[in-house]
N, C-alpha and C positions, 0 to 999 in steps of 0.2 A: 559544404553548402554552396559556395560560389561555383565550384566545378559542376555540381548538380544543376544549378541554374543555367550555366553556359550550355550544358548538354541539352537541357530543356529548350533553350533558345534555338539551338541547332536543329532540334527535331521539329520545330515549328516552321522552318524555312520552306519545306515543301508546300504546305497549305498556304503560307503567306505569299509565295510566289504566284498563286492563282488570283489573289485578291485585287491587284491593281486593274487587271482587265475587266473584272466584274464591276468595279467601282466606276470605271469610265463608261461602260455600257449604260449603267443606270443613270449616271450624270447627264449623258448626252440625251437619253430618252426623256428624262425629266425636263431638260432645256427645251426640247421640241414641244412637249405638252406639260407645261408647268402647272396648269390648273387641274387638269384631269388625270395626271399621272398615268397617261396611256389610255384612258377611257375615251378620249376624243381624237385619238390618232393611232392608227394601226401600227405604223412603223415604230412609234415611240413605245407602244405596248410590247412590241417584239423585242426591243432593246432592253426595256425595263425588266421584263420577265426573265430574259436571258441572264442579266446581271444579278437579279435577286435570287435566281436559282442557286447562286454561289453564296452571296452575302447573307442570305437568310439562314444559311446552314453553316456558318462559321464554327459554332460549337462542335458540330459533328466533324468537320475537317480537322479541328484541333484534337478531338478524341482520337481519331485515326492516326494523325501525324505524330502525336506524343507516343502512342502505343508502338508505332513502328520505330521511331527515332530512339527511344529509350531502351530498346531491347538489343540483345547481342546479335541476333540473326537477321533483323530487319525483315521478318517473315510474315506471310499472309495471315496466319492464325493470330498473331499479335494485333494486327489491324482489326480483324474480326472481333477480337476480345474487347478492344477499346470501344467499338461500335456497340457491342452487346451491353457492356457496362453503362454507356450513355443512355441507351434505349431503356434499360431497366429503371434507372434512377429517375429519369424525366417522365416515364410513364407512371411509375408508382407514386410520384409526388406531383402529378398534374392536379389542377384545381379540383376536378371531379373526384379523383381518387382520394385526395387529401380530405375532402369533405366526408367521404365514406369512412376513411380510417379514423378520423377524429370524431366521427358520429355527430357532425354538425350540419346545418343547412348550407347549400351552395353559396348563398348570399353572405354567410358569415365567414367564408374562407379567407384567410389572409392573402392579400394581393401578391405576397411573395411567391406563392405557388404558381401564379400566372407568369412569373419571370423565371421559372426554374430552368428553362432551356437557354443557358447562358455559357459564356466562355469558361468561366470557372468550373462549372460542372463538366465541360468537355475535357478540360486539362486534367481535372481530378480523375475522371474515368480512364483516360489514356494512361495516366501515371500508375493507377492501380493495376491496370491490365498489364503494363509493362513489367511492374514488379513481380506479378504473379507468373508471368511468362518466363522471366529470368530464373525464377525459383523452381517452377514445376514443369517446364516444358520437356524435361528428360525423365519424368517419373514413370515407372513401369508398374502398372496395376496387375493384379492376379489374372490368370488366363480368362476367367469368366467375364472379366471387364476389360480385356486387352484392347478392345476397339477404342476405348476412351482414354488409352494411355498417351503419355507424351503431350504433343501440341494440341491434341483434341481435348485434352483435360482443361486447358487454360480458359476457353470461353465459358465452360461450366463453372469453374471456380470464380471467374470474374462476375458472373451473374449472381452467384451466392454472395460474394463479397459486397456487391453493390446493393443487394437487398439489405444487408446489415448496415451499410452506410446510409441507405434511405431511412432506416428507423432513427438513426442519429439526426440526420438532416430534417426530418419531420418536425423536430422540435428546435433545432439550432438555426435552420434557415430563416424562419419567420423573425426570430429574435434579431438576427443580423440585418435583415431587410428593413424591418420596422425601426430598428435603432437608427439606421441611416436616414430614413424618412424624418424621424424626430429631429435628428441633428440638422438636417437640411431646413426644416421649418424654423429652427432656432437661428441659424445664421442668416436667414432671409431678412431679419430685422436689423442687420448690421450695415446696410447700405453698400457703399463701394467696397468696404472691407469684406462684407459677406459675399459679394460677387467674386472677390479674389479667392476667398476660402472655397467657395463652390468650384471655381475653375481648377484649383489645386487638387481637391479631392476627386473631382470628376476624372482627371487624368490618372490620378493615383490608383483609382479603382478599376481602370480599364482592364487590367489583367484578370480581374475576378468577375467581371460582368456586373458587379454591384453598382456601377455608376448609373445604371438605369433607375435605381431607387432614388438617387439624388435628382436625376433629370425629371422624374415625375413630380417632384416638388416644385421645381423652378420653371420647367417648360410648359407643364400642363396644369390642370385645374385641381390637383390633389389637395393643395393648401391655399387655393384662391389666388395664386400668382398668375398662372397661365400665360407666361411670357411670350411663347410662340403664337398662340391663338389670338391674344390681344394685339400683338404687333401687326399681324397680317390683316386683322379685321379693322384696325384703326381705333380700337377701344382702349385708350390708355393715356398716359402722360408723355409727351414728347421729351426725350432726353432721359427718361426713366424706363419706360417699357421698351424692352430689347436689351436691357443691361446684362442679362444672363446669356446673351447670344453674341453681342458685338465683339467682345474681346477674343472670341475664337477665331475670327477672320484673320487677324495678323498672325496668329500661330499656324493655322492650316494653310494659308496662302503663301506665307513668307518664312515663318520660323522653321517649320519642319522641312521644307525644301532646302533651306540654308543648312540645316543640320545634315541632311543627306549629302550635300556638297562637301561638308566638313568631313564626313565619314569616308567619302570617296577620296578625298585628298590625303587622308591619313591611312588609307589601305596600303598594304604591302604592294610593292611594285608589280610582282608577278600575279597579284590577285585583283588588280584594279579593274580589268575588263569584266571579270565575273562580278565584282562588286557594283560596278557601274550599271550593269543590266538590271540588277535588282533595285538599286537606289534611284536611278532615273525614272523607272516606271512607278515606284511608290511616291516619289516627289511629285510627279505629274498628276497622279491620282489625287493627292492631298491638295494641290494647288487648284485643280479644275473642279473637283467634286466635294472636297472636304472629307473624304474618307481617309482616315489616318491609321487605321488598324495595320495595313500592310507595312508602313514604315515604322510604326511604334513597336510591333512585335518583332521587327527585324533587329532591335537592339535592347528591348526592355529586359530580357533575360540574359542576354550576352553581357550587358553592362547595366545592371540595375541601378547603380548610383547615378548614372547619366540620365536614366529615366526619371529619377526623383527631381533632378535639375530641371528637366523638361516640364514636369508637373508644376514646379515652383514658378517657372517662367510663364506658364499658362495662367496661373493664378494672378501674377503681376499684370499680365496683359488685360485680363478682365477687370481688375481693380482700376487700372489706368483709364480704360475706356468708360467705365462706369463714373469715375471721378469727374471726367470732363464732359460726361453726358453725350458721348459719341455713340450712336446706335445704328445698327443694321440688323437684319434678321434672316433666318433661314427656316425652310420647311423640310429640307433634306439634310444638308450639313453646310458648314461654313466655308464653302469653296467659292471660286469665281462665279460659277453659274448662279448661285443663290444670291451672291452679293449684287450682281447686275440686276437680277429680278427685283430685289428689295430696295434698290437705290432710290427709286422715285415714290416709294410708299409714304403716306402722310406722316408716319411716326419715325421715319428715318431722319436722324438728326446729325448733320455734318458727317455723313458716312465716308466721304473722301478723306477725312482725317484718319480713318482706320488704315487707309493705304499708306499714309505717311508713317503712322505707328508701326505698320508692318515692315517698312523698310528699316526702321530702327531695330525692330525685333530681329530681323534677318541678320543684321550685322552682329547683334549680341549673340544670337544662336551660333553663327558660323565661328566666330573667334573663341567663344567660350567652349563650345563643343571640341573645336580643334585643340585648344590648350589642354583640356581635361583628358582627352583621348590619348594625347602624346605624353602628357605629364604622368598619368597613372597607368599607361599602357592598357587601356580598356579594350576589351575584345569585341569591338564593333565589327560589322561585316567586312571581310577582307583582312582582319587582323587576328583570326583565330589561331590558337597554338598549333593546330594540326597543320597548318600551311606555312610554317616559317621556313622550312628548308627548300632547296631548289627542287624543281620539278622537271620532268623530261621536256625537251623542246620538240614540238611537232608530234607526229603520230607514227614515226618509223624507228626501228631499232636496227643498227648496223649488223651485217652478217657476222662481223668479228665478235659482237656481243652475244649473239644467239647461236652462232655456229652454222647458220644457214640463212638464206634470204627468204623472207616470207612476209606476208601481210595479213591484216584483218584478224580473224579468230585464230588462224594457225599461229600467228606471232604471239598472241596472248597466251595461247595454250602452251607454247614452248617456254615462255617466261614463267608460267605458273608451275610447269614441271620442275624447273631448276630451283625455284623458290620453295616448293613443296619438299623436295629432297633435302635442301639445305636446312629446312626447319626440323628435319628428323622424321618426316613421314607421319603416318596415321597415328602411330603409338605415342607420338610426342605432342601432337597438336590438340589443344583443348577447345578453342573456339576460333572462328575466323570472322573478322568484321572489316569494314573499311570506312574512311571519311572521304573528304574531297580529293585527297592526293595520296593517301597512305593505306597500306594494309595494316590492320591493327589486330594482333594475334596474341593468344594465350597459349603457353606451352607448358608441359610438365617439367622438363629439365633443360635449363638454359645452356648447360654444358653440352647438350646433344646438338645444339644449333651450330651450323657451319656457315658463318657469315661470308666467308670468301666464296663459297658455292653459290649463295644467294646473290652475291654481287655479279657473278657471271651471267646473270639474267639480264644485265644491262640497267639495273636500277641505280639511281644516284646515291643511295645510302641506306644504312640500316641503323636503327636507333633502339637500343635496349632501355626500357623505361621502368623496369621492375624485375623482381625475382622471377616472375613468370610471364611478364609482358614485353613484347617486342613489336616494333613498327618497321615496316619496309616501305621506303619512300619510293613510290612508283611514278606519280604524276597525274595529270588530269584524266588519264585513261584507266585509272585504278579500278573502276567498276568492272571492266571487262576481265582484268587479271584476277580480281577477287572472285568472280563467277567461275572462272576456270579452276582456281584453287579449291573452291567449294566443291566443284564437280569431281575433282580428283579425290577429295576427302570422302565424298559420299560413296564413291565406287570402291573404297578400300574396306 
C-alpha cells in the first residue's frame, strides 16, 4: 500500500510542477484588482484568466497525470483513458443529469453533485484508467474487431468502467458529502476547539476534494456562519468573525515554506538542485498567494504520515488563533496578498499577532519535519528510492566507454544498443520503463542478462531487484536512453 501511494505521489509530480506558476499569476492579478477580480483592470483579467485556466482544471491534470504515471509504458492512450474516465463520471453525475437519473426536480438535487468535479474524482479516474491499461493494453481481439485491439481498447473499457463507478457514486457521493456538511455544522458549536477540528479535517480532506464540503459550512452561508462574507462586509463580532480563516495564514505563509526548506535540506545531495527547483516555487506560491496544493501534493502521497502531521499542525494553528481572538480574512486564500488587503478591515483583530504566530509555526514545522523525515526515512521530494545510487556526471560519455566519440542522439543510441544486447534482446525483454535516473525493466529470464555487457555502455551500475525485475542506473539523461531502447524493441 505504501509503495502504491509513493508511486501515486510520483505520478502527480508532472501536473504539480505546473501549479506554482498558475497560482502566482492569479495572486498577482488579484492583487492588482482585488475588488473586481479582473473586471476593472484588463491586465489583471489577463493574469487571472491565464492562471485560472490551470488551477480551475486541477482534477483533469491529476486524472491525466495519474493515468500516465501509474502505467508501465507512460503512453498517450493511458492519458487519453484517464481523461475519458474523468469526463464520463463528471458528466453523468452533473447536477442536471443527476436530477434526471434520480427523477427529481433540479432544485431537489443534492449539492454534492455540484462539486463532482474534484481532485478525488480526477485521481480515481486516472487510477482506474492506469489499472485497465496495464491489464488490457496488449489484448488482441478477433480480426473483425482488430482495429480496437491493444491500446485502443483501453479508453473504451475505461468509459464502460466509469459508467459502472458512476452508478455507485450516484448513491455514495451524496452520503459522503452530506455527512461532512453535517459534521461541520456540529463542530461549529465547539468554539476554538471546533475551529481546530475544522482546520485539521480541512487539510486531511484535500487529497479527496471533499474539503469543499466543510468549507461551505464555515466560509459561506450554508449553515448561517458565512465567515468570509461577514468578515469582508464588516457584519459580525470582532475577534470571532474570521476565526475559520485566520489560522491558515501562519500555515500558508510560514509553516509550509518552512516545511519546504526542511525537505530541501534533507534531500539527497545529488538530488538537491532538482528538489530545490520544485520546493522553492511551491513555497513561494504558498507564501504569496496561499495556494498550497503544489507543495502539499509534492509530499502527501510520498510521505502520508507527514501529511497527517501537517493537518494536525493546521488544526492547532486555527485553534490558537481562535482562542486568542486574532483574526484576518481572505477572499482568495491565506497568502501575503490577502493578509495585506484584510489588515485594515474593521473586523481584523490584532492581525499582526498572526505574523508572530507564523514565525513560531515556521520553527515547529522546520525542525519537526526535518526530524521526522530523517528519523523515519520518509520519501519526500529528493529522497525517493529510485534515486539513491550515483548518477552520471555531466552529459558526455568517454570514448573508452562507448568505443567511439559521439554526442547527442548518437551517443544515447549507442548506449541503448549495448544495454539492449546485454538484456538479452527482444525475446527476453517484457517491458521498458524509466524513473528519474534509471531504466526499470522486466525480463523473462534473469540468467540471460549479461550485466558486464550492460556496463560497457558506461552506466554506473546495474541493480537486480526481483526474479524478473532489473534496473540500469543511467543518470539524469535516462529518458533519452529509454527512448532509444524502446525504439530498438519496437523495431524487432
